[in-house]
N, C-alpha and C positions, 0 to 999 in steps of 0.2 A: 763834158766835161770825159774825163780824161777816162777808160777805162779802170772802175774799182778792182787790181787785181793783189793780188802779193807785194809785187813790185813796185806799183805804186803810190799801196798804201802804205808806206815807208814813206814819202815825201808830203809830210805832216799839211804844211795848207793847199798844195793841189791834191789830198785827201779829204779834207773837211770842205774845197770850194766845188768841190764833184757833186759831193752830199748834199752840200746845199741848191746848186742846178739841180740835181734828182730831184729832191724830197718837192723845191716847183713843180718841176713838171709831174711830178707824184699825181699833186694835189690839185689838176684839174682839173672837169666838170668832166662829169658825164658825158661819153662813155668806157672811162676812162682807160685811155690806149694807150696813152703813154703810162701811166700806175705796170698796165696788161707786159708791155713789153721791159719796161725796164727788172718783175721780178720773173722773169721767164728768159734773159737776158743767153744765150748760146755762150756754153764752159766746155771747150772739146775738152779736156785737162780732166771735168770730173765724170766725164761721159763713161767710163767704165769702171765707175764707183757706184753707190750704191748711197747717193746724194737725194732726199725727196725731193720733192716741189722744184721749183725753177733755179736754177744757175746764180742769175741774180739774187736772189732772197738769199744762198751761201754763205755766195762774197762777202755782202755786208755784213751778216750775219758775225764774221767772223773777225769785223771790226772791233765787236764790240767789247774786247779780249785789248783794245791796245790802250796803255796807259796815258787816255789824255782826253780831258775832260769835255772838250769842245765838240772834237768828234764823233763817242761816246752820245754823246745830249744828239747832233746830228742826225747818228744813225738810227737814234729812238725816233729822231720826227721822222725817218721819214720807209722805218719803220712800220709808225704808223698814219702813215699815205699810202702801204702798201698793203696796210691790212682787210682793205677791201676785194684784193685777188687772191684766184684760185689758186696762184702759186705759196704764198705765204701760208692758205691755210692747208698749203697739201704739207706744208714745210714743219710745222705745225704738228697734227696729225698724218701722220707718210702712208698715207693709205687712198686709193685712187676711188674712190666715194663717191669725188666729186665730176669722175668725167661721166658717170654715170646717173647723175641726176639724183643721188638719193644723199639724206641729209643723216652725218657719223652716229649712231647705237652711242648706247652705254658700254658699248661691249670693246671700242677699238678705243686701242693705246692711244693717246697723245705722246708727242716729244719729251720724252722724259729731257731730256741734256738742255732741251731751249727753255722749259717751264722751269728748270732748280735755275740755271738761270735767271731768267726773268726775274721769282721772288729773291734772290739775290743783289736784284739789284734796285730792290723795292727798298729794300735798308739803303744803299753804297746812293740812292740820288734822292734820299729827304735834303738835305740842303740844299740840292740843283731845283729848283724849281718846274724851270724849263723841260727838263728831265724827266722829271717826277711826273708830268703832266702829259706828255707820250707816250714812259711806258702804263699809264694806268688807261690809256684810252685804248692804245693796240693792245691792253689787258681783259679789255670791258670787251670787247668783239671775239674773244676765246671764250667769255666765263659762258656764253650763253650757251660751251657745248657741252654737253653729259661728261665726257671722255675726258678734257680740261676741267668741268667745275668740280670732279671727284679726285682728283690729284691733286687740285688747290686748298679741296677743306680735310688734305690725307692730315694726319699728324706730322709724318717728316717731312711734309714739305713748307709746311707754313707759313704759306701764302694767305692769310684770313688774318692770322698776325699779322702778317705784312701790310692788309688792307686798314686793320683795326684802329695802328700806328701811325695808321694814316691822316682816320677821320678824327681822334683824337688829339691832333696835331693844331697847326698854326696857320694852318695856312686852307684858307673855305676854301676856294675852285681844286686843290687835292681833294680834303676833305667831300665834296660835293662828287667827286669821282671814283672817289674809295665805295663809296656809298655804293655808287652804281653798284660796280663790280659785287659786292654784298647782294645787292640785289637780284642781279643777274645770277649769281649761285643757289640765294635761296629758290629761285623758280626753276631753276635746270635741276638741282636737284636736292630739297627739300629733306627728303628722308635723312639724307647722308649728313647737309648742312647744319640740320636744327639742334642737334645736341655740342655744334663743335661752336654753334654762336651761343648758345647758352654759356657754354663753358667760358669765351672769351666775354660774358654780358653784353655780348654785341646790341639788345635792345636798350640796357640802359643807354648802353651811348649816344646810341639816336631817339631817347627821347631825352639825352641833355641838348642835343639839335635840334630839336623840334620845340624845346619849352627856353634855346636861348644862351642857355647855363657853361656849355663847351670852349674849352678852349681856343676855342676857333673862330667864335666871333665875339672875341677883339677888335673891334673897328670894323666890324662888318655884320651886312643884313642880313635878319633872321628868316626874313622870308624867302631866305635863298634858298635853304633850306628845310622840304616837305617832303620829310620821310613818307614812301607808302604807307597805304593801310598793311600788307602785307608785309614789310618790315615791323610794322610793332607786334603781331605775332611772333616773332624771332622766340620770346624769352613764357609764348603764356604757355 
C-alpha cells in the first residue's frame, strides 16, 4: 500500500484502501511481524521531534482527524490490530519502560491528548457500531494499565460515563465490550474507580444486564452477559 502521509491521505480512496490493506497485514497471527513493522514505520520528518512511539502509529493517529466516516473507521480498526505492538503502548504511555521490560507504574502519565480523543470519539461513533467496536477493543487493551485507568476514571475525562452509555444502549455487542473496559478499570484502580462506579450506578446497570432487563436485550440472548462477581461488588 502507499505510504500514509499528509500528502497521500488527501486522496481519500487511496487512503481508505491503504488502511484496509494495512489492517489485514496487522491482523496476521503471531509473531505480529507486520504489525510491528507498520507501527515502527520510519518517518524521517519526525526524527527531530519529540514524538513517542513509532512513526507509523503517529501518522495513523493523525488520520483520525479527517472528516470522513469510513477512513476514521478504518483507522480505528487498524489501531485495534496495532494495539499488540510496543510502539502503540509507547505512543499512549510515552516512556521507555517497555525497552527495560518493566511494567508501567501508577505514577506514569499517559498521553493525555490521545485519551481525550478516544473518549470524545466514544460519543461520536455510537451510531457507527463497527467504529465503536474497534475503539472499545483498543481501549480495553489500555484500561489494564493503572496510569490510563486513573485518567479514564477522572471527572474531567468522563471516560467511565462514556462506557456506561454504551452498556445502557441497545447494542449487545458494544455493551459487552464496554463492560470489559469497566471490569479492567475495576481491577486496575479499584479504590479510584469504586466511587465513580457508585455515582454512575454501574452496579445497577450490570444487574440489569444479568437479569435481562437492560435495553440492549431487545432481541439478544441474556446468556451472552455474565458479569463477574467483582463487577457486582461495585456498589456494595
